[in-house]
C-alpha positions in Angstrom: 32.9 98.0 56.7 36.5 96.9 57.4 38.3 99.5 59.4 41.7 98.0 58.9 43.8 99.7 56.1 44.7 96.3 54.7 43.2 92.9 54.0 45.1 89.8 55.0 44.9 87.1 52.3 46.9 83.9 52.9 49.4 85.6 55.2 50.1 88.3 52.6 49.2 92.0 53.0 47.3 93.8 50.3 47.3 97.6 50.9 44.5 99.8 49.5 45.4 103.4 50.3 42.6 106.0 50.1 39.9 103.3 49.6 37.1 102.1 51.9 36.8 98.4 51.8 33.5 96.5 52.4 32.7 92.9 53.0 30.1 91.6 50.5 27.6 89.2 52.0 25.4 87.1 49.8 22.8 84.7 51.1 23.2 81.1 50.5 20.9 80.9 47.5 22.9 83.4 45.7 26.4 82.5 46.9 29.2 82.9 44.4 31.9 80.3 44.1 34.8 82.9 44.1 35.9 85.1 46.9 35.8 88.9 46.5 35.6 92.1 48.3 33.7 95.3 47.4 35.8 98.5 47.4 34.4 102.0 47.6 36.4 104.2 45.1 37.2 107.9 45.7 34.4 108.9 43.3 31.9 107.1 45.5 31.3 104.2 43.2 31.7 100.6 44.2 33.9 98.1 42.5 34.7 94.5 43.0 38.2 93.1 43.7 38.3 89.4 43.1 40.8 87.9 45.5 41.3 84.8 43.2 42.6 87.2 40.5 45.6 88.1 42.8 48.1 85.4 42.3 50.3 84.6 45.3 52.4 81.9 43.7 52.6 82.9 40.1 52.6 86.2 38.0 50.5 89.4 38.5 50.1 92.2 36.0 49.5 95.8 37.2 48.4 98.5 34.9 49.1 102.1 36.0 51.2 103.5 38.9 51.6 101.4 42.0 52.5 103.0 45.4 54.0 101.0 48.2 54.3 102.5 51.7 56.8 100.4 53.6 59.3 97.7 52.7 59.3 95.6 49.6 61.0 92.2 49.8 61.6 90.4 46.5 63.2 86.9 46.3 64.3 86.8 42.7 65.2 89.3 39.9 63.8 92.7 39.0 63.5 93.3 35.3 62.8 96.9 34.4 63.2 99.0 31.3 64.2 101.9 33.5 65.0 102.1 37.2 64.8 105.5 38.9 65.7 106.3 42.5 64.9 110.0 43.2 65.0 110.8 46.9 66.4 107.7 48.6 69.4 105.5 48.5 70.1 101.9 47.5 72.0 99.8 50.0 73.5 96.4 49.2 74.3 94.3 52.2 75.6 90.9 51.3 75.2 90.5 47.5 77.1 91.6 44.4 75.8 94.0 41.8 76.3 93.6 38.1 75.5 96.3 35.5 75.1 95.7 31.8 75.2 92.7 29.5 78.3 93.5 27.4 81.1 96.0 27.0 79.0 98.2 24.8 76.7 99.2 27.6 77.1 102.7 29.1 76.5 103.5 32.8 76.3 107.2 33.7 76.6 108.7 37.2 75.8 112.3 37.8 77.3 113.8 40.9 80.0 112.4 43.1 80.8 108.7 43.4 82.3 107.6 46.8 83.8 104.1 47.0 85.0 102.6 50.2 87.1 99.5 49.6 88.8 98.2 46.5 88.0 99.1 42.9 89.0 96.6 40.2 88.8 98.1 36.7 89.2 95.9 33.7 89.3 97.8 30.4 88.9 101.5 29.9 87.4 103.8 32.5 86.1 107.3 31.5 85.3 109.6 34.4 83.8 113.1 33.9 83.7 115.0 37.2 85.1 114.1 40.6 86.2 110.6 41.7 86.8 110.2 45.4 88.4 106.9 46.4 88.8 105.8 50.0 90.9 102.7 50.1 93.0 101.0 47.5 92.7 101.2 43.7 93.9 98.3 41.5 94.1 99.0 37.8 94.3 96.3 35.1 94.6 97.7 31.6 95.1 101.3 30.3 94.2 104.4 32.2 93.6 107.5 30.1 93.4 110.8 32.0 91.9 113.8 30.1 92.2 117.1 31.8 93.7 117.9 35.2 94.3 115.3 37.9 94.7 116.4 41.5 96.2 114.0 44.0 96.0 114.8 47.7 97.9 112.4 49.9 100.0 109.4 48.9 100.2 107.9 45.5 101.6 104.3 45.4 102.3 103.0 41.9 103.3 99.4 41.4 104.5 98.6 37.9 105.0 100.9 34.9 103.5 104.4 34.5 103.8 106.0 31.1 103.2 109.7 30.5 103.1 110.8 26.8 103.0 114.4 25.7 101.7 115.7 29.0 102.8 118.3 31.5 102.9 117.1 35.1 102.9 119.7 37.8 103.7 118.5 41.3 103.3 120.6 44.4 104.7 119.3 47.6 106.8 116.2 48.1 107.0 113.2 45.8 108.5 109.9 46.9 109.3 107.1 44.4 110.4 103.6 45.2 112.0 101.5 42.5 113.3 102.5 39.1 111.8 105.4 37.1 112.2 105.6 33.3 111.9 109.0 31.7 111.9 109.3 27.9 112.5 112.8 26.8 113.5 115.9 28.8 113.0 116.5 32.5 113.0 120.2 33.5 113.2 120.9 37.2 112.5 124.4 38.5 113.7 124.6 42.0 115.8 122.2 44.1 116.4 118.5 43.6 117.2 116.8 46.9 118.6 113.3 46.8 118.2 111.5 50.1 121.2 110.2 52.0 122.2 106.8 50.7 120.8 107.5 47.2 122.9 107.9 44.1 122.9 109.4 40.6 123.5 107.2 37.5 124.4 108.0 33.9 123.9 105.3 31.3 123.8 102.7 34.1 127.0 104.0 35.7 126.9 105.7 39.1 128.1 109.3 39.2 129.9 111.6 41.6 132.6 109.2 42.8 135.7 110.8 44.2 138.8 110.4 46.4 141.6 112.6 47.8 144.9 110.9 48.8 148.4 111.9 49.9 151.7 110.5 51.1 153.6 111.6 54.2 156.9 110.0 53.4 159.9 111.0 51.3 160.2 108.8 48.2 163.5 108.0 46.5 165.0 105.4 44.1 167.6 104.4 41.7 168.5 106.4 38.6 166.6 105.7 35.4 164.1 103.4 37.1 160.3 103.7 37.0 158.4 103.9 40.2 154.7 104.3 41.1 154.0 107.2 43.4 153.0 106.0 46.9 149.8 107.2 48.6 149.6 106.2 52.2 146.8 108.4 53.4 143.1 108.5 52.4 141.8 112.0 53.2 138.3 111.1 52.1 136.8 109.0 49.3 133.5 107.7 47.9 133.7 104.5 45.7 137.4 105.2 45.0 140.2 103.5 47.0 143.9 102.9 47.1 145.1 99.3 46.5 148.6 98.0 47.2 149.7 101.5 48.2 149.8 103.0 44.7 146.8 101.9 42.6 143.9 104.4 42.5 141.0 102.0 42.0 137.4 102.9 41.0 134.3 100.9 41.5 132.2 102.5 38.8 132.8 103.1 35.1 133.0 106.7 34.1 135.1 109.7 33.0 137.5 110.8 35.7 139.7 113.9 36.3 143.0 113.0 38.0 144.9 115.9 39.5 148.2 115.7 41.5 151.0 117.8 42.9 154.5 116.4 43.8 157.3 118.1 45.7 160.5 117.3 43.7 163.9 117.7 45.3 167.6 117.3 44.3 170.0 116.5 47.1 173.2 117.1 45.1 174.6 120.3 43.5 173.8 119.2 40.0 171.1 119.5 37.4 168.8 116.4 37.2 165.6 115.6 35.2 162.4 114.0 36.4 159.9 112.2 34.2 156.2 112.0 35.4 153.5 110.0 33.5 150.4 108.0 33.9 149.9 104.2 33.9 146.5 102.4 33.4 146.2 98.9 34.9 150.0 98.4 34.8 150.6 99.8 31.3 151.9 103.2 30.3 149.1 105.6 29.1 150.0 107.1 25.8 151.0 110.8 25.5 151.0 111.5 29.3 154.8 112.0 30.1 156.3 115.4 31.2 159.9 116.2 32.1 161.0 118.7 34.7 164.6 119.8 35.5 165.6 120.5 39.0 168.9 122.4 39.4 170.7 122.7 42.7 173.9 124.7 43.5 175.5 125.7 46.7 173.2 127.8 48.8 170.0 126.7 46.9 167.3 124.3 48.0 167.0 122.6 44.7 163.2 122.0 44.8 160.4 122.1 42.3 156.6 121.4 42.3 155.1 119.3 39.6 151.3 119.8 39.3 148.8 119.1 36.5 145.9 116.9 35.7 144.7 114.0 33.4 141.2 113.4 32.2 140.5 109.8 31.1 137.8 107.0 31.1 138.2 104.3 33.7 136.3 101.1 33.8 134.8 99.6 37.0 137.5 97.9 39.1 140.4 99.2 37.0 143.1 101.4 38.4 145.5 104.1 37.5 149.0 105.0 38.9 151.1 108.1 38.9 154.6 107.1 37.7 158.0 108.8 38.1 161.7 108.4 37.4 164.9 110.4 37.7 168.1 110.3 35.8 170.0 110.5 39.1 169.7 108.7 42.4 169.8 112.2 44.1 166.2 112.9 43.0 163.5 112.6 45.6 159.8 113.2 46.2 160.3 115.2 49.4 158.0 115.3 52.4 158.3 117.5 55.5 156.5 117.7 58.9 154.7 120.6 60.4 156.7 123.8 60.8 156.7 126.8 63.0 157.4 130.6 62.8 154.7 130.7 61.7 152.9 127.4 62.3 152.4 125.6 59.0 150.9 122.2 58.1 153.0 119.3 56.9 154.2 119.0 53.3 153.1 115.7 51.7 155.4 114.3 49.0 152.4 113.6 46.8 148.8 114.9 46.8 146.3 113.3 44.3 142.6 113.7 43.8 140.3 111.7 41.5 136.9 113.1 40.6 134.3 111.5 38.4 132.8 114.0 35.9 130.7 111.7 33.7 
């Protein structure tokens, strides 16, 4: 009886579990031409196993269940109607794995799928359950999400992302790089913080541009002559500037509100009239003129404050000017320095603010 649990045949191992194997010796007069062994079966009967019937270089057919204890190395393909792995795992080391023959095949995974590395999806992917991805995900084609999607960590989107008839709830911080296009309404409950250096745009035009300016000199001129009000001080400004001392110039197209105040003065004991209006890029702006009378007599200061506003559209790189004239050369736009008893700030001859509102 062969005590070894296997028989070595041409450097291959044949394992017979739960069988006792016997060498069959036949005398020379009765010697068979083939090689075989006699196996004692569990029921006690003996059977013959013809070694020549086990092909080592061609095909074998096995009927019934086969049990392999140990490793199975196959050089070639495995063709199976159904492939079940119940209590172990499948590890691929250096080769690629292909599933299915065409786009009509369905592959179902029950439980969690963990992927380390890149996932390239071509076509439509339908996932029911959890999908945990460690690494990067590259999507080519459409991605349809049915149900809730929870993202923990960073989401980097390169290209276009379209959300149709869905509600998106975001908890925590969201950072976007590049342009975002929203078709429809955007309702924000809470605060909207725009990082320093970022801007708001409306119809392609940057919003919230502004400037505040003043002039610290007394301005005067000849009678019945048009002058642009001077502005020699920029208190603060964003995308709005003063050019050539009088031109309030914007860098972005929009609707602007221009407000001003002017200290009018009459140096003679007479009644004089000032005209104040608006000019756009050197031309008078229609329907913007206003007249103010300043009367001075002995013992009176003869001063008046003109203050109102204009709202108008201004194109990028265009400018507006505050214009004035007087019917007498005794009319002035008066300025004064700081004063005491009590301490008071200086009086500019002109104060002007320009604020974009749309």
